[in-house]
LUMPADO-426677 format. One record per residue: residue number from 1; residue in one letter; x, z, y of N, C-alpha, C, CB in turn. Coordinates in steps of 0.1 Angstrom, whole numbers. Last residue first. Glycine has a CB too. Example, Ala and Ser with C-alpha at 12.3 -4.5 7.8 and 13.67 -1.06 7.14 Angstrom:
<pts>
resi resn n_px n_pz n_py ca_px ca_pz ca_py c_px c_pz c_py cb_px cb_pz cb_py
2 S 128 71 -22 137 71 -11 129 79 0 141 57 -6;
1 A 132 78 -57 123 78 -45 132 78 -33 113 90 -45;
</pts>
This chain:
<pts>
resi resn n_px n_pz n_py ca_px ca_pz ca_py c_px c_pz c_py cb_px cb_pz cb_py
166 X -77 393 2585 -81 379 2585 -69 370 2582 -87 375 2599;
165 X -87 424 2572 -76 415 2576 -81 401 2575 -64 418 2567;
164 X -105 443 2564 -109 434 2575 -98 425 2579 -113 443 2587;
163 X -92 458 2545 -105 451 2541 -110 441 2552 -116 461 2538;
162 X -72 471 2558 -69 458 2552 -81 451 2547 -59 460 2541;
161 X -72 487 2587 -81 486 2575 -79 472 2569 -96 489 2579;
160 X -41 500 2598 -51 490 2599 -59 489 2585 -44 476 2601;
159 X -41 536 2602 -35 524 2596 -46 513 2597 -31 527 2581;
158 X -30 566 2620 -40 556 2616 -33 544 2610 -48 551 2629;
157 X -27 599 2629 -20 588 2622 -31 578 2617 -11 593 2610;
156 X -32 617 2660 -36 611 2647 -26 601 2642 -50 604 2649;
155 X -43 643 2681 -32 634 2677 -36 629 2663 -18 641 2676;
154 X -63 652 2709 -61 649 2695 -48 641 2693 -73 642 2689;
153 X -81 674 2730 -71 664 2728 -69 663 2713 -57 668 2735;
152 X -104 685 2756 -100 684 2742 -89 673 2741 -112 680 2732;
151 X -104 687 2783 -114 695 2775 -111 695 2760 -128 690 2778;
150 X -83 687 2812 -85 683 2797 -95 693 2791 -71 684 2790;
149 X -96 679 2844 -91 690 2834 -93 685 2820 -99 703 2837;
148 X -107 662 2863 -94 659 2857 -88 669 2847 -84 657 2868;
147 X -132 667 2870 -122 673 2878 -108 670 2873 -124 688 2880;
146 X -147 656 2849 -148 650 2863 -138 655 2872 -162 652 2868;
145 X -125 661 2821 -138 662 2828 -137 655 2842 -142 677 2829;
144 X -109 642 2795 -109 650 2807 -122 650 2814 -98 644 2817;
143 X -95 640 2763 -108 639 2771 -106 648 2783 -120 644 2762;
142 X -70 621 2748 -74 633 2756 -87 630 2763 -63 637 2766;
141 X -50 612 2720 -62 610 2729 -65 623 2736 -74 605 2721;
140 X -24 593 2703 -29 605 2709 -42 602 2718 -19 612 2718;
139 X -12 579 2673 -19 578 2686 -23 592 2690 -31 569 2685;
138 X 9 561 2652 6 574 2657 0 572 2671 18 583 2657;
137 X 5 540 2623 6 542 2637 3 556 2641 -4 532 2645;
136 X 19 522 2597 13 535 2601 16 536 2616 20 547 2593;
135 X 29 496 2594 21 501 2583 14 515 2587 29 503 2571;
134 X 42 490 2618 35 480 2611 26 485 2600 46 470 2605;
133 X 36 513 2646 43 508 2634 35 498 2627 46 520 2625;
132 X 35 523 2674 27 511 2669 35 505 2657 25 501 2679;
131 X 33 553 2686 41 546 2676 33 535 2669 46 557 2666;
130 X 14 559 2705 28 563 2708 38 557 2698 29 578 2709;
129 X -14 547 2720 -6 546 2708 8 548 2711 -8 531 2701;
128 X -38 566 2735 -25 560 2737 -19 559 2723 -17 568 2747;
127 X -70 570 2750 -62 569 2738 -50 561 2740 -71 563 2727;
126 X -90 589 2771 -79 580 2770 -71 581 2757 -69 583 2782;
125 X -120 594 2784 -113 596 2771 -102 585 2771 -123 595 2759;
124 X -138 612 2808 -129 601 2805 -121 604 2793 -119 598 2818;
123 X -172 621 2814 -159 624 2809 -151 611 2807 -159 632 2795;
122 X -199 634 2831 -191 622 2828 -177 626 2825 -192 612 2839;
121 X -227 654 2820 -214 652 2828 -208 640 2823 -205 665 2825;
120 X -249 656 2804 -251 652 2817 -238 650 2826 -260 660 2824;
119 X -237 685 2785 -247 673 2787 -247 669 2801 -261 677 2781;
118 X -203 695 2782 -217 697 2785 -225 684 2786 -218 704 2797;
117 X -179 711 2763 -183 698 2768 -198 699 2770 -179 686 2758;
116 X -155 737 2769 -168 732 2764 -171 719 2771 -179 742 2768;
115 X -120 733 2763 -131 737 2771 -144 732 2765 -129 732 2786;
114 X -103 726 2740 -98 734 2751 -109 740 2760 -89 725 2760;
113 X -95 719 2708 -107 721 2717 -103 730 2728 -120 726 2709;
112 X -74 698 2693 -74 710 2701 -86 710 2710 -61 712 2709;
111 X -71 682 2662 -78 683 2674 -76 697 2680 -93 681 2672;
110 X -58 656 2642 -56 670 2646 -61 672 2660 -41 674 2646;
109 X -64 636 2616 -68 638 2630 -67 653 2633 -82 633 2633;
108 X -51 612 2594 -53 625 2598 -56 626 2612 -40 634 2595;
107 X -58 585 2589 -51 593 2579 -52 608 2581 -36 589 2578;
106 X -84 563 2597 -77 575 2601 -71 583 2589 -86 585 2609;
105 X -82 529 2600 -86 540 2591 -77 552 2596 -84 537 2576;
104 X -93 504 2624 -83 513 2618 -90 523 2609 -77 521 2630;
103 X -100 469 2627 -104 483 2627 -94 492 2620 -118 485 2621;
102 X -82 445 2644 -85 450 2631 -89 465 2633 -73 449 2621;
101 X -75 418 2665 -83 431 2663 -85 433 2648 -96 430 2671;
100 X -42 405 2665 -57 403 2663 -63 416 2660 -59 392 2651;
99 X -19 419 2672 -21 405 2676 -35 400 2675 -12 396 2667;
98 X -24 453 2682 -23 442 2672 -25 429 2678 -33 445 2662;
97 X -28 474 2699 -15 469 2698 -13 457 2689 -6 480 2693;
96 X -54 482 2696 -51 475 2709 -37 469 2708 -52 484 2721;
95 X -55 498 2674 -60 484 2673 -56 476 2685 -75 484 2672;
94 X -46 522 2686 -39 516 2675 -42 501 2674 -41 522 2662;
93 X -68 527 2703 -54 526 2708 -45 519 2698 -49 540 2712;
92 X -89 529 2684 -88 518 2694 -75 516 2700 -99 519 2705;
91 X -81 554 2673 -82 541 2665 -81 529 2674 -95 541 2656;
90 X -83 571 2694 -70 570 2687 -70 557 2679 -66 582 2679;
89 X -110 568 2701 -100 565 2710 -86 563 2704 -99 576 2721;
88 X -124 577 2677 -126 563 2683 -114 559 2692 -139 562 2690;
87 X -115 604 2677 -111 595 2666 -113 580 2671 -120 597 2654;
86 X -128 613 2700 -114 613 2700 -109 604 2689 -109 627 2697;
85 X -154 610 2691 -150 601 2702 -135 601 2703 -156 606 2715;
84 X -154 628 2669 -157 614 2667 -152 605 2679 -172 612 2665;
83 X -149 653 2681 -139 647 2672 -142 632 2670 -140 655 2658;
82 X -173 655 2695 -161 655 2703 -150 649 2694 -157 669 2707;
81 X -190 657 2673 -191 645 2682 -179 644 2691 -204 646 2691;
80 X -182 681 2663 -181 669 2655 -182 657 2663 -191 669 2644;
79 X -189 700 2682 -175 697 2680 -173 684 2672 -167 708 2674;
78 X -217 693 2703 -211 697 2690 -197 692 2688 -221 691 2678;
77 X -220 704 2735 -218 692 2727 -211 697 2714 -210 681 2734;
76 X -242 732 2738 -230 725 2741 -228 713 2731 -217 735 2739;
75 X -265 746 2729 -266 737 2740 -253 730 2744 -271 745 2751;
74 X -264 760 2705 -261 767 2717 -262 759 2730 -247 773 2716;
73 X -269 741 2685 -280 750 2689 -277 758 2701 -282 760 2677;
72 X -252 712 2700 -254 722 2689 -265 732 2693 -240 730 2686;
71 X -260 679 2711 -257 693 2713 -259 701 2700 -266 699 2723;
70 X -266 652 2712 -253 656 2706 -250 671 2706 -243 648 2713;
69 X -289 649 2726 -291 648 2711 -277 651 2704 -295 633 2708;
68 X -281 649 2753 -286 661 2747 -287 661 2732 -300 664 2753;
67 X -251 628 2755 -266 631 2757 -270 644 2750 -274 619 2751;
66 X -221 623 2773 -228 628 2761 -242 632 2764 -220 640 2755;
65 X -206 598 2785 -217 607 2790 -225 612 2778 -226 599 2801;
64 X -175 585 2790 -184 592 2780 -193 601 2788 -175 600 2770;
63 X -153 557 2790 -162 566 2798 -171 572 2788 -169 558 2809;
62 X -120 551 2778 -135 551 2776 -141 561 2786 -138 556 2761;
61 X -92 532 2776 -99 542 2784 -114 540 2782 -95 541 2799;
60 X -63 526 2757 -77 524 2760 -82 535 2768 -85 522 2746;
59 X -31 512 2749 -39 522 2757 -53 517 2759 -32 524 2771;
58 X -18 492 2736 -13 506 2734 -21 516 2742 1 507 2739;
57 X -26 467 2757 -19 470 2745 -13 484 2746 -7 460 2744;
56 X -57 478 2772 -44 471 2773 -36 474 2761 -37 474 2786;
55 X -89 483 2785 -80 482 2773 -68 473 2776 -88 477 2761;
54 X -114 502 2800 -102 494 2801 -95 494 2788 -93 499 2812;
53 X -140 512 2792 -137 510 2806 -125 500 2808 -134 523 2814;
52 X -164 513 2769 -150 509 2771 -149 505 2785 -147 497 2761;
51 X -184 541 2766 -183 528 2772 -168 525 2773 -191 527 2786;
50 X -206 562 2746 -193 558 2751 -193 544 2756 -182 560 2740;
49 X -227 574 2734 -228 573 2748 -214 569 2754 -232 585 2755;
48 X -230 577 2706 -222 586 2713 -224 586 2728 -208 584 2710;
47 X -247 555 2701 -251 568 2698 -244 579 2705 -250 570 2682;
46 X -231 533 2710 -244 536 2717 -248 550 2714 -255 526 2713;
45 X -210 535 2691 -207 535 2706 -220 539 2713 -202 521 2711;
44 X -222 532 2667 -216 545 2670 -214 546 2685 -203 547 2663;
43 X -228 506 2662 -239 514 2668 -234 528 2671 -250 515 2658;
42 X -205 481 2670 -207 493 2663 -218 501 2670 -194 501 2662;
41 X -211 457 2683 -200 457 2673 -202 470 2664 -186 457 2679;
40 X -230 451 2703 -234 457 2690 -224 456 2679 -247 451 2686;
39 X -213 424 2718 -223 434 2718 -226 439 2704 -236 429 2724;
38 X -189 411 2738 -191 414 2724 -201 426 2724 -178 418 2716;
37 X -190 410 2765 -189 397 2758 -191 399 2743 -176 391 2761;
36 X -189 434 2778 -202 430 2773 -202 416 2767 -212 430 2784;
35 X -166 446 2785 -171 436 2794 -185 431 2790 -162 424 2796;
34 X -161 461 2762 -163 468 2775 -170 458 2785 -151 473 2781;
33 X -155 440 2744 -166 450 2742 -170 456 2755 -162 460 2731;
32 X -133 430 2757 -145 422 2756 -157 430 2752 -143 410 2745;
31 X -114 450 2752 -119 448 2765 -132 439 2766 -108 442 2774;
30 X -111 446 2724 -117 458 2729 -122 457 2743 -106 470 2728;
29 X -99 420 2725 -112 422 2718 -119 435 2723 -109 423 2703;
28 X -75 426 2739 -85 417 2745 -99 418 2739 -80 402 2744;
27 X -62 443 2721 -66 448 2734 -77 439 2741 -54 449 2743;
26 X -59 424 2699 -67 437 2697 -71 442 2711 -58 447 2691;
25 X -65 391 2711 -56 401 2706 -65 414 2705 -44 404 2716;
24 X -87 365 2700 -84 376 2709 -74 386 2703 -97 383 2714;
23 X -93 346 2680 -84 342 2691 -80 354 2700 -91 332 2699;
22 X -111 354 2660 -100 346 2656 -89 344 2667 -104 333 2651;
21 X -132 366 2674 -124 374 2664 -111 367 2661 -133 375 2652;
20 X -141 345 2690 -135 356 2696 -126 364 2686 -145 365 2703;
19 X -152 328 2669 -141 323 2677 -133 335 2685 -146 313 2688;
18 X -173 343 2660 -162 342 2652 -149 337 2659 -164 333 2640;
17 X -190 365 2681 -186 351 2680 -173 350 2672 -184 345 2694;
16 X -210 390 2668 -197 387 2673 -194 372 2671 -186 396 2666;
15 X -234 396 2656 -234 395 2671 -220 390 2677 -238 408 2677;
14 X -228 401 2630 -235 389 2633 -236 386 2648 -249 390 2627;
13 X -216 426 2631 -207 415 2631 -215 402 2634 -200 414 2618;
12 X -230 450 2629 -232 442 2641 -224 429 2642 -229 450 2653;
11 X -207 463 2608 -219 465 2614 -220 457 2627 -221 480 2617;
10 X -192 438 2587 -190 447 2598 -203 450 2605 -179 442 2608;
9 X -190 435 2552 -197 432 2565 -194 442 2575 -212 431 2562;
8 X -159 428 2535 -170 437 2539 -177 433 2552 -164 451 2540;
7 X -156 392 2526 -151 405 2532 -162 415 2534 -143 403 2544;
6 X -166 367 2519 -162 377 2509 -156 390 2513 -153 370 2499;
5 X -175 350 2538 -160 351 2537 -156 361 2526 -154 355 2550;
4 X -203 348 2535 -195 336 2541 -180 337 2538 -197 335 2555;
3 X -213 372 2527 -212 361 2518 -204 350 2522 -226 356 2515;
2 X -200 402 2533 -204 390 2540 -202 379 2531 -195 389 2553;
1 X -212 431 2516 -203 420 2517 -208 409 2525 -198 415 2503;
</pts>
Protein backbone atom coordinates (compact mmCIF):
# COMPACT_ATOMS: atom_id res chain seq x y z
CA UNK A 1 0.00 0.00 0.00
CA UNK A 2 1.09 3.54 -0.71
CA UNK A 3 1.06 5.23 2.67
CA UNK A 4 0.46 8.66 1.13
CA UNK A 5 -2.91 7.82 -0.39
CA UNK A 6 -3.93 4.43 0.99
CA UNK A 7 -4.08 2.88 -2.49
CA UNK A 8 -2.14 -0.16 -3.72
CA UNK A 9 1.39 0.76 -4.68
CA UNK A 10 2.06 0.70 -8.41
CA UNK A 11 5.37 -0.91 -9.41
CA UNK A 12 7.69 1.94 -10.22
CA UNK A 13 5.08 4.51 -9.17
CA UNK A 14 7.75 6.45 -7.32
CA UNK A 15 9.18 7.29 -10.77
CA UNK A 16 5.87 8.78 -11.97
CA UNK A 17 5.27 12.50 -11.50
CA UNK A 18 1.91 12.76 -9.65
CA UNK A 19 1.09 15.79 -11.81
CA UNK A 20 1.24 13.59 -14.92
CA UNK A 21 -1.06 11.02 -13.33
CA UNK A 22 -3.57 13.71 -12.44
CA UNK A 23 -3.57 15.58 -15.75
CA UNK A 24 -2.91 13.20 -18.65
CA UNK A 25 -5.61 11.24 -20.44
CA UNK A 26 -5.12 7.49 -20.78
CA UNK A 27 -3.69 7.84 -24.30
CA UNK A 28 -1.44 10.74 -23.28
CA UNK A 29 -0.12 8.78 -20.28
CA UNK A 30 0.70 5.73 -22.44
CA UNK A 31 2.40 7.97 -25.03
CA UNK A 32 4.41 9.58 -22.21
CA UNK A 33 5.76 6.10 -21.39
CA UNK A 34 6.81 5.72 -25.02
CA UNK A 35 8.38 9.19 -25.05
CA UNK A 36 10.38 8.37 -21.91
CA UNK A 37 8.65 11.03 -19.78
CA UNK A 38 7.39 8.24 -17.53
CA UNK A 39 10.00 5.62 -16.68
CA UNK A 40 9.83 2.31 -14.90
CA UNK A 41 6.04 2.28 -14.66
CA UNK A 42 6.20 -1.51 -15.04
CA UNK A 43 9.22 -3.80 -15.13
CA UNK A 44 7.20 -6.12 -17.40
CA UNK A 45 7.85 -3.76 -20.35
CA UNK A 46 11.61 -4.15 -19.97
CA UNK A 47 11.45 -7.89 -19.37
CA UNK A 48 9.37 -8.46 -22.50
CA UNK A 49 11.33 -6.04 -24.67
CA UNK A 50 8.29 -3.96 -25.61
CA UNK A 51 8.35 -0.27 -26.45
CA UNK A 52 5.35 2.03 -26.79
CA UNK A 53 5.56 3.49 -30.29
CA UNK A 54 2.23 5.36 -30.47
CA UNK A 55 -0.91 5.83 -28.42
CA UNK A 56 -4.14 7.55 -29.28
CA UNK A 57 -7.63 7.10 -27.87
CA UNK A 58 -8.67 3.52 -28.61
CA UNK A 59 -5.40 2.41 -30.25
CA UNK A 60 -1.86 1.61 -29.13
CA UNK A 61 1.12 0.42 -31.13
CA UNK A 62 4.02 -1.39 -29.51
CA UNK A 63 7.36 -2.41 -30.95
CA UNK A 64 8.58 -5.80 -29.73
CA UNK A 65 11.98 -7.46 -30.00
CA UNK A 66 11.74 -10.66 -27.96
CA UNK A 67 15.01 -11.77 -26.37
CA UNK A 68 16.44 -15.27 -26.02
CA UNK A 69 15.41 -15.38 -22.33
CA UNK A 70 11.77 -15.65 -23.55
CA UNK A 71 12.29 -18.88 -25.51
CA UNK A 72 10.96 -22.34 -24.81
CA UNK A 73 13.26 -25.40 -24.97
CA UNK A 74 12.68 -25.55 -28.75
CA UNK A 75 14.14 -22.06 -29.25
CA UNK A 76 10.87 -20.29 -30.16
CA UNK A 77 9.32 -17.56 -28.05
CA UNK A 78 7.19 -19.21 -25.37
CA UNK A 79 3.44 -18.84 -25.92
CA UNK A 80 3.02 -17.40 -22.44
CA UNK A 81 5.13 -14.39 -23.39
CA UNK A 82 3.17 -13.97 -26.61
CA UNK A 83 0.00 -14.01 -24.51
CA UNK A 84 1.53 -11.48 -22.12
CA UNK A 85 2.30 -8.89 -24.80
CA UNK A 86 -1.13 -9.39 -26.38
CA UNK A 87 -2.66 -8.86 -22.93
CA UNK A 88 -0.60 -5.68 -22.49
CA UNK A 89 -1.85 -4.38 -25.84
CA UNK A 90 -5.55 -5.05 -25.19
CA UNK A 91 -5.31 -3.52 -21.71
CA UNK A 92 -3.47 -0.43 -22.92
CA UNK A 93 -6.01 -0.03 -25.74
CA UNK A 94 -8.76 0.03 -23.12
CA UNK A 95 -6.83 2.42 -20.86
CA UNK A 96 -6.19 4.73 -23.81
CA UNK A 97 -9.92 5.53 -24.02
CA UNK A 98 -10.13 6.88 -20.47
CA UNK A 99 -10.13 10.50 -19.33
CA UNK A 100 -7.35 9.57 -16.84
CA UNK A 101 -5.03 6.55 -17.06
CA UNK A 102 -6.18 3.53 -15.08
CA UNK A 103 -4.64 0.05 -15.38
CA UNK A 104 -6.97 -2.67 -16.63
CA UNK A 105 -7.93 -6.10 -15.35
CA UNK A 106 -8.45 -8.83 -17.94
CA UNK A 107 -11.74 -10.74 -17.69
CA UNK A 108 -10.88 -13.09 -20.54
CA UNK A 109 -8.22 -13.35 -23.23
CA UNK A 110 -8.74 -15.49 -26.33
CA UNK A 111 -5.60 -16.08 -28.41
CA UNK A 112 -4.94 -17.51 -31.85
CA UNK A 113 -1.29 -18.48 -32.43
CA UNK A 114 -0.73 -18.28 -36.19
CA UNK A 115 3.05 -18.48 -36.75
CA UNK A 116 6.15 -18.95 -34.68
CA UNK A 117 7.77 -15.95 -33.02
CA UNK A 118 11.57 -15.86 -33.16
CA UNK A 119 14.40 -14.23 -31.29
CA UNK A 120 16.08 -11.19 -32.82
CA UNK A 121 13.17 -10.23 -35.05
CA UNK A 122 11.15 -7.05 -34.70
CA UNK A 123 7.38 -7.28 -34.36
CA UNK A 124 4.59 -4.75 -34.22
CA UNK A 125 1.77 -5.23 -31.73
CA UNK A 126 -1.38 -3.17 -32.26
CA UNK A 127 -4.17 -3.05 -29.69
CA UNK A 128 -7.56 -1.57 -30.56
CA UNK A 129 -10.47 -0.96 -28.22
CA UNK A 130 -13.59 -1.87 -30.19
CA UNK A 131 -16.07 -1.27 -27.33
CA UNK A 132 -15.04 1.38 -24.78
CA UNK A 133 -17.87 0.70 -22.35
CA UNK A 134 -18.07 2.36 -18.95
CA UNK A 135 -17.89 -0.91 -17.01
CA UNK A 136 -16.60 -3.47 -19.52
CA UNK A 137 -14.45 -2.92 -22.60
CA UNK A 138 -13.69 -5.18 -25.53
CA UNK A 139 -10.29 -4.93 -27.24
CA UNK A 140 -8.42 -6.79 -29.95
CA UNK A 141 -4.68 -7.07 -30.58
CA UNK A 142 -2.55 -8.45 -33.37
CA UNK A 143 1.18 -9.12 -33.62
CA UNK A 144 2.70 -8.79 -37.08
CA UNK A 145 6.18 -9.69 -38.25
CA UNK A 146 8.54 -7.51 -40.29
CA UNK A 147 6.78 -8.56 -43.50
CA UNK A 148 3.36 -7.53 -42.16
CA UNK A 149 2.14 -11.10 -41.60
CA UNK A 150 0.05 -11.76 -38.49
CA UNK A 151 1.76 -14.17 -36.07
CA UNK A 152 -0.83 -14.07 -33.25
CA UNK A 153 -4.03 -12.28 -32.39
CA UNK A 154 -6.22 -11.88 -29.36
CA UNK A 155 -9.60 -10.61 -28.27
CA UNK A 156 -10.33 -9.69 -24.69
CA UNK A 157 -12.75 -8.17 -22.25
CA UNK A 158 -11.12 -5.79 -19.76
CA UNK A 159 -12.30 -3.56 -16.94
CA UNK A 160 -10.67 -0.60 -15.17
CA UNK A 161 -8.90 -1.70 -11.99
CA UNK A 162 -10.86 0.27 -9.37
CA UNK A 163 -8.03 -0.15 -6.85
CA UNK A 164 -6.20 2.52 -8.88
CA UNK A 165 -9.15 4.90 -9.36
CA UNK A 166 -8.23 8.47 -8.50
